[in-house]
Structures are given as structure tokens and as C-alpha cells.
C-alpha positions in Angstrom: -53.4 -25.1 58.2 -54.1 -26.9 61.4 -56.5 -25.3 63.9 -55.8 -25.9 67.5 -58.2 -25.6 70.2 -57.5 -23.2 73.1 -59.9 -24.7 75.6 -62.4 -27.7 76.2 -65.1 -26.2 74.4 -63.1 -25.5 71.1 -62.0 -29.1 71.3 -65.3 -30.4 71.5 -66.3 -28.4 68.4 -63.2 -29.7 66.6 -64.0 -33.1 67.6 -67.6 -32.6 66.5 -66.4 -31.6 63.0 -64.1 -34.5 62.8 -66.8 -36.9 63.6 -69.3 -35.2 61.1 -66.6 -35.4 58.4 -66.1 -39.1 59.1 -69.8 -39.8 58.2 -70.5 -41.8 61.4 -73.8 -40.3 62.3 -74.2 -42.6 65.4 -71.0 -41.3 66.9 -72.6 -37.8 66.5 -75.2 -38.5 69.0 -72.9 -38.2 72.0 -72.5 -34.4 71.0 -76.0 -33.7 71.7 -78.7 -34.0 74.4 -82.4 -34.3 74.2 -82.8 -30.5 74.0 -80.0 -29.5 71.6 -81.0 -27.5 68.6 -79.4 -27.5 65.2 -80.8 -24.5 63.4 -79.4 -23.9 59.7 -80.2 -20.4 59.0 -81.6 -21.0 55.6 -85.2 -20.9 54.1 -86.8 -22.9 51.6 -84.2 -25.8 51.3 -83.8 -29.2 52.4 -82.9 -29.0 56.2 -84.4 -25.6 56.9 -85.9 -25.0 60.3 -85.0 -26.1 63.7 -83.9 -29.6 64.6 -84.1 -30.8 68.4 -82.4 -33.8 70.1 -81.9 -36.9 68.2 -84.0 -35.7 65.5 -81.0 -33.8 64.6 -79.5 -37.1 63.5 -82.5 -39.2 62.4 -84.7 -36.5 60.5 -82.0 -34.0 59.7 -78.5 -35.3 59.1 -79.3 -38.5 57.8 -81.4 -37.3 54.8 -78.9 -34.4 54.1 -75.9 -36.5 54.1 -77.7 -38.9 52.2 -77.7 -36.6 49.2 -73.8 -36.9 49.1 -71.3 -39.9 48.5 -70.8 -42.0 51.7 -68.4 -40.0 54.1 -69.1 -36.6 52.4 -69.3 -33.6 52.6 -65.9 -33.1 54.8 -65.5 -29.9 56.9 -62.5 -28.0 56.9 -62.2 -25.5 59.7 -60.0 -22.2 59.1 -61.0 -20.2 62.0 -62.0 -20.8 65.6 -62.5 -18.5 68.5 -64.5 -18.7 71.7 -66.0 -16.6 74.6 -67.0 -18.9 77.4 -69.7 -21.3 76.3 -69.9 -19.8 72.8 -67.7 -21.0 70.0 -67.3 -19.6 66.5 -66.1 -21.3 63.4 -65.4 -20.4 60.0 -65.0 -23.3 57.6 -65.5 -24.8 54.0 -67.0 -28.0 53.0 -66.0 -30.3 50.2 -67.5 -33.4 48.7 -69.3 -35.1 45.8 -73.0 -35.5 45.5 -74.7 -38.9 44.7 -74.8 -37.9 41.1 -71.2 -36.9 40.9 -71.4 -32.9 41.3 -68.6 -31.4 43.2 -69.7 -29.5 46.4 -67.6 -26.6 47.7 -69.6 -24.3 50.1 -68.3 -21.7 52.9 -69.9 -21.7 56.3 -70.0 -19.8 59.5 -71.1 -21.6 62.8 -72.1 -20.4 66.1 -72.1 -23.0 69.0 -73.3 -22.8 72.4 -71.9 -25.4 74.7 -72.2 -26.4 78.3 -71.3 -29.5 80.2 -69.4 -31.0 77.4 -72.5 -31.0 75.1 -73.8 -28.8 72.1 -76.9 -26.9 73.4 -77.5 -25.1 70.2 -75.8 -24.4 67.0 -76.5 -22.0 64.2 -75.3 -22.8 60.6 -74.8 -20.2 57.9 -73.9 -21.1 54.6 -74.6 -20.1 51.0 -78.0 -21.4 50.6 -78.4 -20.3 47.0 -75.5 -22.0 46.0 -76.8 -25.4 47.6 -80.3 -24.8 46.2 -79.1 -24.5 42.6 -76.7 -27.6 43.0 -79.5 -29.8 44.2 -82.1 -28.2 41.8 -84.2 -26.6 44.6 -84.3 -23.3 43.1 
């Protein structure tokens, strides 16, 4: 199923996921500003906490994506909806870890967008699955 944006904020989020799925971390910088916040809503696993500005790329995404084969994981959007600057997404991600394990996880996302940039995003996933897969439990 192909999800289509109904407005500019939804398109920004779809473009963000396409870029994230490409593995091009440098291109992701264009989606954030110095005060943007990415907060995975997880505890006690790699990536937990709030990540601000370009640390989102350098200190969070680079190490997390470094646990996967190049270009993985891929994000597949299954539901997209919005109200003004708030965009909600349901998705699942697939890929392979560096040691060849298959990764398949479900996600929910809440984006707060303004002026063509992501101000804040909250990421929800099955953190128990992730911790178990990567030996963090």
C-alpha cells in the first residue's frame, strides 16, 4: 500500500522516512534545526533519551544505524494522519543487523513540524524486542 501525503507536513514526514531508509545520514540534517528533539520513548537500551540538534545525527543515528547492514533498517509507513503541525505515523521497519539477524519491529511516531523542519519527534517501538535482539536485556 502506498501512503500519500495530504499536506506539506505529511509530505515532509514521508520524505524524512525515505531519506532515513536510504541510509544517507548527511541528507537527514536538512530535516532538523539546532533545537530539534528526537526522543525515543524507551528505557535502558541504546539510543534512549532526548537527542537535540545535529547530535541527532552524530551521536544517536550514526551509532544506532551502525548496528545494521549499510542502508538498513528500512521504514515502511502504513498509516499517516495530521492535525496542523502534528503528524502521526504507524510504520514497521525491516533490515539485517551486522551479524545477519533479521530485524522486524513495529513503530508509532508523533512529529511536531513547523516552517518545513521537524521540531520534535517521539518514537515508540517494541523496545523489549530490540533489547533482546541486540543482547541488551
